[in-house]
N, C-alpha and C positions, 0 to 999 in steps of 0.2 A: 329220570324225570324228577322234578321237585315234588316232595311229598309234604302234605300238611302235617303239622305236629299232632301227636295223639290227643284225642278228645276234641280237636278243632272241627272235625267233620260233623260231630253231633252237636257240640255246644257253640260253634262259631268262634270267631277270633275274639281274644280277650280284650277287655277294656284297655288295659295297659298297652297291649300290642297296637290297638287302634290309635291311642294317643301318641305312641312313638312314631307311627306312620304319619299322622297329622303334623307332628313336629318336624319330620323330614321334609314334608312338602313346604311347611312354613319357612324352613331354613333356606330352601332353594329360591323362594320368592324374596326373602330378606337379603341374601348375600349380595346382590347387585346394588341394593339401595344406598348404603352409606359409602358412596364413591367407590363402588365395586369391592368393598371391604379391603381397600388398599391403604389402610392406615392402621397403626398398631392397635388402637383401641377397638377398631372394627374387627381386626384379626382375632383379638382376644375374645370377642363375643362369638365369632364363628367357631373358634376352637372349643370353647366351653360348651356351646350348644351341640356341636357335632359329637363330642365325647359323651355328653349327657344322653343323646339319642341312642347311641350304641349301648351305653350302660342300661338304659331303660328297656331297650328291646331284649337284651340278654336277661334282665331281671324278670321280664314278663314271662319268660320260658325257663326260669331257673330250675324247675323240676323236670325239664326235658332236655338237659344239656347234651345227652348222647344223640338225641334226635337233631338238635341244632348242629352238632358237629357233622353228622351224616349228611345234612342238607348242604353244608358248606363244602363238603368234599368234592363235588363236581367242579367247583371253582378254584381248585388248588393252584392252577397256573397264575391267574391274575392276582390272587391273594399273595402268592409267593413273590411275585415281581414287586408289588406295592410294599410288602413288608421289607424286602431287601432294600428298596429305595429309602424307606424310613430309617432302617438300621445304618445304611451308608451315611446319611446326613447326620444322624446322632454320633456316629463314629468319628466324623470330622471334628467334633467339638470335644472329644475325650482327650485329656492329656496323656501323651504316650512318651516313652523313652526317646531321647533325641536320636539315638542310633536307628530306631525303627522308622521315625519320620524321614530321616536322611536316606534310608534305603528305598522308600516308596515315593518320596517327593523331595529330592535334593534342594530344589529352589525354595520350598517352604521352610526347610531347615536353615538355609542360609539367611532367609528373611527374618528369622526369629533369633538370630544371634547365637550365643553360647549357652543357652538355657539347657538344663538337664532334662526337663520335661517340655514337650512341645505339642501343638495341635496341628492337624492337617489343614484346618481352616485358618485363613489369615484374617478373618473377621468373625470371631467366635460369637459375638452378640447376634449379628444378623443370621448366622448359621443356626443358632438356637431358635430363633424366630421361625426360620424355614423348617426346622426339624419339628417344631410344635405344629405348624401348619400341615406338614406332610402326614403327621399322625392323625390330624383332623380329617384329611382326605381319606386315609385308610379307614377311619372310623365310619365315615359316611358310606364308603364303598361296602363295608361289611354290613352296616345297617340296611342298606338297600337290598343286599342279597337275602338278608333275614326277613325283612318286612314285606318286600314285593314278591309274593309267591303265588299270586292269582292273576288271572286275566284282568279282573276288574281293577286291581291295584296298579298293574302295569299301565293300563289305559288311563287311570286317574293321574299317575305320575307324568305321563306324556302330556296330558291336558294342562297340568299345572305349569309345565315348562312353556307351553304355548301361551297360557294366560300371562305368565311373567313377562314374556317378550312383548305381548300386546300392551301391557301396562307401561313398559319402558317406552314404547313408541308413542302412546297417548300422552304420557307425561313429558316426554322429550319434544313432541310436536308443539305442545302449548308453550313451553319455554323457548323453543326455536322460533316460533312465530313472533314472540315478544322480544327476541334477541336479548334475552336476559343475561345480565352480567352481575355477579355477586361474589361475596366471599363467605365460605362456609367451612367449618372445621379447619380453619387456617389455610384453606385452599381457595385460590382464585378460580372461579368457574365462569367460562364464557360460552354461551349457546349460539355461536355463529354457525355451527352445524348441529345436526342431530346427535346429541350425546346422552340423552336420558339422564340417569343418575350417575353416569360414569364421568371421568375427567377427560378421557381421550376417545375421540370418535372411532378410531380403529378398534379399540377394545369393545365398544358397543357393537360394532359391526361383527366382530368375532362372536360375541354372545348371541346376537340375533341370528347369525348364520347357523349356530348349533341348534338353537330352539326351533328355527324354521325347518331345519332338516328333520327333526323329530316330528314336527307338525305334518310335514309331507308324508312321512312314514305312517303316521296315524291316519291321514286322509286316504292313503292307499289301502290301509286295513279296512276302513269304512266303505270304500268303494268296492272292495273285494267281497263284502258281505251282501252285495246286491246281485242276485242271479235271476230274479223273476222277470219274465218277458210278457208283454201285453200285445195282443193282436188287434184289439179294438181301439179306435182313436179316443173314445171317451176314457177308457182305462189308462191310456197313455197320458192324457191331459191330467187326470187325477194323480197319476204317479209323478208327473212333472211338478205339479203344485205341491204335492207332499214332499218332494225332494227340496224344493225351494224353502219350505218351512221347517225342514228337518235339521237336526244337529250337524249333519254333514255339510249343509250349506253354511251354517254358522261357522264351522271350522274353516271352510274355504274362505270366507270373508276375513277371518282372523289371519289366515296366511297372507291374504292380499295386504292387510294392514301392516304386517311385519315386513313384507317386501317393500312397501312404501318407506318404512323406517330405515331399512337397509340402504335403499337408494339415497335417502336424505342424509345419511352419514357422509356421503361423498367419498367413501373409502374405496380406493382403487382396487386393492387386492382383496378386500372383503367381498365386494360385489363379484369380482372375477373368480374368486375361490368358490363362492356359492354356486354360480352358474356352471363352472367347470365340473364341480363335484356332482351336480345334478345330472349332467350329461354323462359323465364317466360311470356313475353308479347306475343310472338309468340303462345304459347300454349293457352293463354287467347283469342287471336284472333281466333284460330281454334274453340274454344268453343262458342264464342260470335257471330261469323259471318261465318257460314259454307259455304256460297256461295262464299266467297273470299278466303277460306282456301287454295285452290291449289296454288294461286299466292303467298300467304304468306309463305307456306311451301317451295315452289320452291326457293324463294329469300333467306330464312334463310339457306336452305341447301347449296345454292351456296356460301353464305357468309362463312359458316363453312368450306366447302371443298376447295374452291378457296383461300379465304383469310387466313385461318388458316394453312391448310396443305401445300399449295404451297407457297404463298407469305410470310406467317409467318415464314416458314422454311428458305426461301431465305434471309429475312432481320434479322432473329435471334430470332424467337419466343421462341426457346429453352432456350435462355438466361433469358427470363422472367420466364419461368417455373423453371429454375435452381434457380433463386432468390427466388421464392416461396418455393422451396423444401429445399434450403440450408440456409435459413435465420437464423442468430444467434438468440438464445433465450435469450441472455443476452447482455448487452453493455460492459461487462467487457473485452471482447475479442478485442475491438477496431476495429471492422469491418468497411468497407467503407460505407455500407448501414445501415440505421436505422434498429434496430432489432424489432421483434414483441413486445418485452417487452418495449423498448423505446417508440414505437408508442402508446401502450396502457397505459403505466404508467402515462403519463401526464394526461390522462382522469381520471384514478383512483385517482390521487392526487388532481384532481379538484372537485371531488364529494363533499368533505367537504365545498367547496365554495357554492355549491347549497344548502347544508343543512343550512349553516349560513345565506344565503340570498335567501330564498326560493320563496318569492312572486314576487319581481320586480328585483332581481339580483343586481349586483354591478355597472351596467351601461355599455352601449354599448362601445366596444373598450377598456375596462378596464382590460381585462384578464391578459395581460403581467405583469402589475404592481401589481395586486392583487395576482397573482400566486406566486410571490416571497415569500410571507409569508406562503405559503402552501406546497411548494415542499419539498420532502424528502432530507435529507442531503446527501444521496447516489447520488442524481442527482444535487448536488449543483453547479457543473460546467457546466451542460448541459443547453443550450439555448433553451427555449420554448417560441416562440412568439404566438403560438396557441396550442390548446389541441390535435390536430390531431383527433378530434371527434366533428363534428358540433353540435351534439345533446347536449353534455355536455357543450360546449362553449356557445351555445345559452341559455341553462338553467342557467349557471353561470352569464351571463351578463344581461339577460332580465328576469330571474326568470321563474317559472313555468307558470306564466301568458303569458309571451312572447313565451315560447315553445309551449303553447297551441294554440296561435294565428298562429304561423308558421305551426303547425300541421293541423289546420283547413283549412288553405289556400291550403296546399298540398293535404290533404285528399279530400277536395271538388273538386279540379281540377282532381285528379286521378279518382274519382267517375264519374265525368262528361265525361272524355274522354273514359272511359270504356263503359259508357252508349252510347256514340256516336258510338263506335265500334259495339255495339249490335243493334242499331237502324238505324244509317245512312247508306244509300246505295250509296250516291254520292262518287265518287272516292277520290277527294281531301280532303273533311272533314274526311273521314274514314282514309285515309293514314296519314294525319297530326295528327289525334288522336292517331294512333298507335305510331308515332314518339314521341309525347308528353309523352305518357305512358312509352315508353322506357327510355326517358330522366329522368323522375321522379324516376322510379325504379332503374336505374343506379346510380343516385345521392343519393338515400336513402342508397344504399349499400356502395358506395364510401365514404359517409359521416361518416361511422363508424370508419374510420381510417385517414380521411383527413379533410381539412377545405376549401372546394370549396366555400362555402357561405361567407367566409371572404375575398375572392378575388373579387374586384369590377367588373372586366370584366365578371367573371363567374356568379356572382350574377345577374348582369344586363341581361346576356344571358338567365338564367333560368327564370327570371321574364317575359321576352318576350315570351319564350316558353310556360309558363303557360298561358299567354294571348292568344297564338295561339290555345290552347286547348278549351278555352271558345269561341273564334271566330268561330272555326270549328263547334261548337254546333249550332250557330245561323245563319250560312250561308244557303241560300236557296238551294234546291236540283237542280241538273243539269236540270231536266225537267222544273221546275218552272223558272229557270234562262233563259233558252232558250225561253220560252213562253213570258217572260217579255221583251226580246230583239227582239221579232218578228221572231225568227228562227223556231218556231213551230206554 
């Protein structure tokens, strides 16, 4: 279990430690604001702040480094996976002897001519940007593990993710209702759909889906804390009124707002991934934790009935369904929405890149330039900045080695949170594990046709969510926590 640092039990968390935690929360709220941090200057801010948060959290406990290392030891697997990913991307930018590059990536050696020193990356500048971003993600992951070591902080972290999603929906709803169209940061932004502070509606859908999943997990944790039964009708009325005015009801309303925003994005796979993940993880929860199954089933049923049938119909869920049913199967018709063929064709045309650069890929961030030489003449005038498939893009840029590292990180975290759901009986760790599992499953589904992991704010958010799953595993039980605080 996670242990508090020496002297923390008696003196409480240090001021510097608290400031670092506040900085982490602020970064999570800020990251989606400047066009999802998907511009170089915004990436620079994200990187500087992320590294500063990690440095400040280490500085706050500089006299207890051995305790810091011992607390990080239970998280060796995810830390090793993320560190290996960072090292892989940096390695792609390092000049190596031409013979070395030719042995691991013959196509890369041919593309660079007869130089004595070569890089695995075919777009070194973009790969260096991705390398710096990957280090920022690792920094935030480590900072989360160091800073979020109590039930209260884990609860607050989940609340902030929900708050950030609600803020995105409120801001997006205002501009969506005005059909705002403007140019900001050299980017033309049109609010014909719900996009919040993002540029692309599917990216917002992915973000809302992740935050909504954590919110559902938090709601399950709050519902699980209610075990009191009332036999008298007056007591029941009082309990019902108390619930309506309670933080639980406010959280439920926040979830309703986020669902409205998700529906208004008109994202076909975003909505499909969310509801599919809710059903899949809900069924898993029923199997793994039968004692809490009634709460789980009740919340899922309420989400489906209230959010889909009532709110979904009110805000236009049928338009999402129509988009799914009436999607053009070719791009020859010139429809307003991307067709199924256009969405999948980029991934199909990118498969030869993986075959030509199977081990270490073409370099992080190099897809756009490399894809120019692989796209079909039929799509010669179509702009593809990403593959609309995270799996293929990761494999093409980082090779099968990189894809394996990403897969190991996600698989180990999913296994951990499912095990938490089977073994943990504390409300918050169980509920957060449920939310993390939902986020992972939803992202796995959504990534088949989109590129959430290529959007800095979304990548940062999922990294923190993965950390939350591991933190939930190590938090002490409620009984043990109360005993340590003298309440039992």
